C-alpha positions in Angstrom: 16.6 -66.0 53.4 14.2 -64.5 50.8 12.3 -61.3 51.6 8.9 -62.1 53.2 5.6 -60.4 52.9 3.2 -59.4 55.7 3.7 -58.9 59.4 4.5 -61.2 62.3 1.3 -62.6 63.7 0.3 -63.3 67.3 0.1 -67.1 67.4 -2.5 -67.7 70.1 -4.3 -70.6 68.4 -6.4 -71.5 71.4 -6.3 -68.1 73.1 -4.4 -69.6 76.1 -1.4 -68.2 77.9 1.4 -69.9 79.9 3.1 -68.3 82.9 6.7 -69.1 83.8 8.2 -68.2 87.1 12.0 -68.3 87.6 13.4 -69.1 91.0 17.2 -68.7 90.7 18.2 -70.2 94.0 20.0 -73.5 94.6 21.6 -75.4 97.5 24.9 -75.8 95.5 26.2 -75.1 92.0 26.3 -78.3 89.9 29.5 -78.6 87.9 27.6 -78.8 84.5 25.1 -75.9 85.2 25.3 -72.9 83.0 22.2 -71.2 84.4 22.2 -67.9 86.2 21.5 -69.3 89.7 23.1 -68.7 93.1 23.4 -70.2 96.5 21.9 -67.6 98.9 20.4 -67.3 102.4 16.8 -68.4 102.7 16.1 -65.0 104.2 16.2 -63.7 100.6 13.4 -66.0 99.5 10.4 -64.0 100.8 11.6 -60.6 99.4 12.1 -62.3 96.0 8.6 -63.8 96.0 7.2 -60.4 97.0 8.8 -58.9 93.9 7.6 -61.7 91.6 4.0 -61.3 92.8 4.4 -57.5 92.5 5.7 -57.9 88.9 2.6 -59.9 88.1 0.3 -57.4 89.7 1.8 -54.5 87.8 2.9 -56.3 84.6 0.9 -54.1 82.2 2.3 -50.9 83.6 5.8 -52.3 83.9 5.8 -53.6 80.3 4.6 -50.2 79.1 7.5 -48.5 80.9 9.9 -51.0 79.3 8.6 -50.2 75.8 6.8 -53.6 75.5 3.3 -53.7 74.0 1.1 -56.7 74.8 -1.2 -57.7 71.9 -4.9 -57.6 72.5 -5.0 -61.4 72.0 -3.0 -61.8 75.2 -5.2 -59.5 77.2 -8.1 -61.8 76.5 -6.1 -65.1 77.0 -6.8 -67.6 79.7 -3.8 -68.8 81.7 -3.9 -72.6 81.6 -0.3 -73.5 82.7 2.2 -72.4 85.2 5.8 -73.6 85.3 8.0 -72.8 88.3 11.6 -73.5 87.2 15.0 -72.6 88.3 17.2 -73.1 90.1 15.5 -75.2 92.7 12.0 -73.8 93.3 11.3 -76.6 95.8 13.6 -74.8 98.2 10.9 -72.2 98.8 8.4 -72.6 101.6 5.1 -74.0 100.5 3.5 -70.7 101.5 5.7 -68.9 99.0 4.7 -71.3 96.2 1.1 -70.9 97.1 1.5 -67.1 97.0 2.8 -67.4 93.5 0.0 -69.5 92.3 -2.6 -67.2 94.0 -0.9 -64.2 92.3 -1.5 -65.8 88.9 -5.2 -66.3 89.8 -5.5 -62.8 91.1 -3.9 -61.0 88.1 -5.0 -63.2 85.1 -8.0 -65.1 84.0 -6.9 -68.6 85.0 -8.3 -72.0 84.3 -5.3 -74.0 85.4 -4.8 -77.5 84.0 -1.1 -77.9 84.6 1.0 -76.4 87.4 4.5 -77.6 87.4 7.2 -77.3 90.1 10.8 -78.2 89.5 12.2 -80.1 92.5 15.4 -81.7 93.6 14.7 -85.1 95.2 16.5 -84.4 98.5 14.2 -81.4 99.1 11.0 -83.4 99.2 9.3 -84.1 102.5 5.9 -85.6 103.3 4.8 -82.2 104.7 6.0 -80.3 101.6 4.4 -82.7 99.2 1.0 -82.4 100.9 1.3 -78.6 101.0 2.2 -78.4 97.3 -1.0 -80.2 96.4 -3.0 -77.7 98.6 -1.2 -74.9 96.8 -2.5 -76.2 93.4 0.6 -77.9 92.2 -0.3 -81.0 90.2 2.9 -81.8 88.3 6.5 -82.1 89.7 9.6 -82.2 87.5 12.6 -83.9 89.2 16.2 -83.1 88.4 17.2 -86.7 88.7 20.1 -86.5 86.1 21.4 -90.0 87.1 20.7 -93.0 89.4 24.4 -93.7 89.8 25.7 -92.2 93.1 29.3 -91.9 91.7 28.0 -89.8 88.8 25.8 -87.7 91.0 28.7 -87.0 93.3 31.1 -86.1 90.4 28.4 -83.7 89.1 28.0 -81.9 92.4 24.5 -83.1 93.0 23.3 -83.4 96.6 20.8 -86.2 96.2 21.6 -89.9 95.7 19.7 -92.8 94.1 17.8 -93.6 97.3 16.5 -90.1 97.5 14.8 -90.4 94.1 12.9 -93.5 95.2 11.9 -91.9 98.5 10.8 -88.7 97.0 8.8 -90.3 94.2 6.9 -92.4 96.9 6.2 -89.3 98.9 4.7 -87.5 95.9 2.6 -90.4 94.9 1.4 -90.6 98.5 0.4 -87.0 98.4 -1.6 -87.4 95.3 0.7 -86.1 92.6 -0.2 -88.1 89.5 2.1 -86.4 87.0 5.8 -86.7 87.6 8.6 -86.0 85.2 12.3 -87.1 85.5 15.3 -85.4 83.9 18.3 -87.5 82.9 21.6 -86.2 81.5 23.6 -88.3 78.9 27.3 -87.5 79.1 27.9 -86.9 82.8 31.4 -87.6 84.1 32.1 -91.2 84.9 29.0 -92.3 83.0 29.4 -95.6 81.0 27.2 -97.7 78.8 26.4 -99.9 81.8 25.5 -97.1 84.3 23.4 -95.3 81.7 21.4 -98.4 81.1 21.0 -98.9 84.9 19.7 -95.3 85.1 17.2 -95.9 82.4 16.0 -99.2 84.0 15.6 -97.5 87.3 13.6 -94.7 85.7 11.3 -97.3 84.0 10.9 -99.1 87.3 9.6 -95.9 89.0 7.3 -95.2 86.0 7.1 -91.4 85.8 4.6 -90.0 83.4 7.1 -87.9 81.6 10.9 -88.1 80.8 13.4 -85.5 79.5 16.8 -86.6 78.3 19.4 -84.0 77.7 22.9 -84.3 76.3 25.7 -82.7 78.4 26.3 -79.1 77.2 29.9 -77.9 77.0 30.4 -74.2 77.2 32.2 -71.6 79.2 29.1 -71.0 81.3 29.7 -74.0 83.6 32.6 -75.1 85.7 32.8 -78.4 83.9 32.3 -77.0 80.4 35.0 -74.4 80.9 37.4 -77.1 82.2 36.7 -79.3 79.2 37.3 -76.4 76.8 40.7 -75.7 78.4 41.7 -79.3 78.4 41.9 -79.6 82.2 41.0 -82.4 84.6 39.1 -80.6 87.4 35.5 -81.5 88.0 36.2 -85.0 86.6 36.5 -83.5 83.1 38.7 -86.4 82.1 35.9 -88.8 82.8 33.3 -87.2 80.4 32.2 -89.6 77.7 33.0 -88.6 74.1 30.4 -87.4 71.6 30.0 -90.9 70.0 29.2 -92.4 73.4 26.7 -89.6 74.2 25.0 -90.3 70.8 24.9 -94.0 71.7 23.3 -93.2 75.1 20.6 -91.1 73.4 19.8 -93.9 71.0 19.6 -96.4 73.9 17.2 -94.0 75.7 15.0 -93.9 72.6 14.9 -97.7 72.5 14.4 -98.3 76.2 11.7 -95.6 76.6 9.9 -96.6 73.5 9.8 -100.2 74.7 8.4 -99.1 78.0 5.5 -97.3 76.3 6.7 -93.7 76.3 5.9 -91.6 73.2 8.8 -89.6 71.9 7.1 -86.3 71.1 10.0 -83.8 71.1 13.7 -84.3 70.6 14.5 -84.4 74.3 11.1 -85.4 75.7 9.0 -88.6 76.1 5.6 -89.0 77.8 2.9 -91.5 78.6 -0.1 -90.9 76.4 -1.8 -87.7 77.5 1.1 -86.5 79.6 3.1 -84.4 77.2 4.1 -81.1 79.0 1.4 -78.7 78.1 3.4 -75.7 79.2 6.6 -76.7 77.2 4.5 -77.4 74.1 3.8 -73.7 74.0 7.5 -73.0 73.5 7.8 -75.4 70.5 4.5 -74.2 69.0 5.4 -70.5 69.4 2.4 -69.8 71.6 2.5 -67.0 74.1 3.9 -67.1 77.6 4.9 -64.5 80.1 7.9 -65.0 82.4 8.2 -63.5 85.9 11.3 -63.3 88.1 15.0 -62.8 87.5 16.2 -64.1 84.1 12.6 -65.1 83.1 11.9 -65.0 79.3 8.6 -64.0 77.7 7.1 -64.3 74.2 4.0 -62.3 73.1 3.9 -63.6 69.5 5.5 -60.4 68.2 8.3 -59.7 70.7 10.7 -61.7 73.0 12.2 -60.2 76.1 14.0 -61.2 79.2 14.4 -59.9 82.7 17.8 -59.1 84.2 19.4 -62.3 85.4 20.9 -61.1 88.7 18.4 -61.8 91.5 19.6 -59.0 93.8 19.5 -56.5 90.9 16.0 -57.7 89.9 14.7 -57.2 93.4 16.4 -53.8 93.7 15.1 -52.5 90.4 11.5 -53.6 91.1 11.6 -52.1 94.6 12.6 -48.8 93.0 10.0 -49.1 90.3 11.0 -50.1 86.7 11.1 -53.6 85.3 14.7 -54.6 84.8 14.5 -55.8 81.2 17.9 -56.9 79.6 16.8 -57.4 76.0 13.8 -56.8 73.9 13.6 -58.3 70.4 10.8 -57.3 68.0 10.5 -60.2 65.6 10.7 -59.7 61.9 8.9 -62.0 59.5 12.3 -63.6 58.6 13.1 -64.4 62.3 9.6 -65.7 62.9 9.9 -68.0 59.9 13.2 -69.4 61.2 11.6 -70.0 64.6 8.7 -71.8 62.9 11.1 -74.1 61.2 13.6 -75.1 63.9 11.2 -75.0 66.8 8.6 -76.9 64.8 11.0 -79.6 63.7 11.9 -80.2 67.4 8.4 -81.6 67.7 8.5 -85.1 66.2 5.0 -84.8 64.7 6.6 -82.3 62.3 5.4 -79.1 60.7 2.8 -78.2 58.1 4.8 -76.7 55.3 1.6 -75.6 53.4 0.5 -73.5 56.3 3.9 -71.9 56.8 4.3 -71.1 53.1 0.8 -69.6 53.0 1.3 -67.4 56.1 4.8 -66.2 55.2 4.4 -66.0 51.4 7.5 -68.2 50.7 8.3 -71.4 48.9 10.3 -73.9 50.9 10.4 -76.7 48.4 14.1 -76.2 47.4 15.5 -76.3 50.9 13.4 -79.2 52.0 14.2 -81.1 48.8 17.9 -80.8 49.7 17.3 -82.2 53.2 15.2 -85.0 51.9 17.8 -86.1 49.4 20.3 -86.2 52.2 18.0 -88.5 54.2 17.6 -86.0 57.0 13.9 -85.4 56.8 10.8 -87.3 55.6 7.8 -85.7 53.9 4.2 -86.8 53.8 2.3 -84.4 51.7 2.7 -81.0 53.3 3.9 -82.5 56.6 7.6 -82.6 57.2 9.4 -84.2 60.1 12.9 -85.4 61.1 13.7 -88.7 59.5 13.7 -91.8 61.8 17.2 -92.3 63.1 18.2 -88.7 62.5 16.8 -87.1 65.7 20.2 -87.5 67.4 21.8 -85.3 64.7 19.0 -82.8 64.6 21.4 -79.8 65.0 23.0 -80.5 61.6 19.5 -80.6 60.1 18.7 -77.2 61.6 22.0 -75.7 60.4 21.4 -77.0 56.9 17.8 -75.7 57.0 18.9 -72.2 57.8 21.3 -71.9 54.8 
């Protein structure tokens, strides 16, 4: 990486700010999950929400105590998106969720256009759905993962196919007009046939947004650890191979495209006008602040994360200081790397002329190498992943960073 001139800039192109709230509680631990979540008594929900709201109220003081400086651009920014993720935030009482949304309004200038709640299908009731709307939630992201009951059972999920259909109808009845479904390609016992059945069921229910993720294999999950050691617990012997997962992804591209979904990011599709406004901030390197145990933040010049342990988070905030695990002050070199690999995740591509101008570098040589290998396509100063190469995007990113 060549030496770069200048300083890291705060990239608040529209002077808006996203708020992420982490809810690290689940009903059970899925076999594939590598997140820092836990199964706890519901009695711990209210104290946790109190701390999250307290963190928002005192965020400037807490950041100062942790050695984090918020740029002035963020102080003047308008919060337009909230994303409550986890974990399973839909386990919280509706009153807890409303408190969180109200805390954002009380402690920030807010003009909310998108308020997302992650939910598991089996947690949705008619009463909850109505209360979510009253709380200001206008988008629900479902962890569907599969429509095949055998796959759901093997993965440790608590819902079944029928629960997805029931929950979607309840949300529609309550007035939620923006629903997202997650699917995972590569679950144990998944086949070409069952994957296509899941895609067809999804298209039948017609969510506004779809995310498709490939199964991640690492030591952080029960299934991943079992696969790495060559064992057979957690149905590890029934996990499709890499070629099958790549085929499933390509099938998703074809089926979702034919159903009218726009493929706007490597793992994400949307009906026109329904791309996730909050998640676009991540890929565009726009600012967002995270609250709760394990929540990450990005100011444009720094990245930091809260401690992952929920009990430790509550204990620390009750005592006073913000429990920050890591603070990274971005260099121009690291900011450039983020511009490239995050930007290329977005299928519209990146404006090379802008990046070269802002960072004082020439990228012609490295992009010429990728172009000759057929990994990218270039249209003037715009560079994007080549059609048919999205499924091997990781090798593009590795090559790009050389």
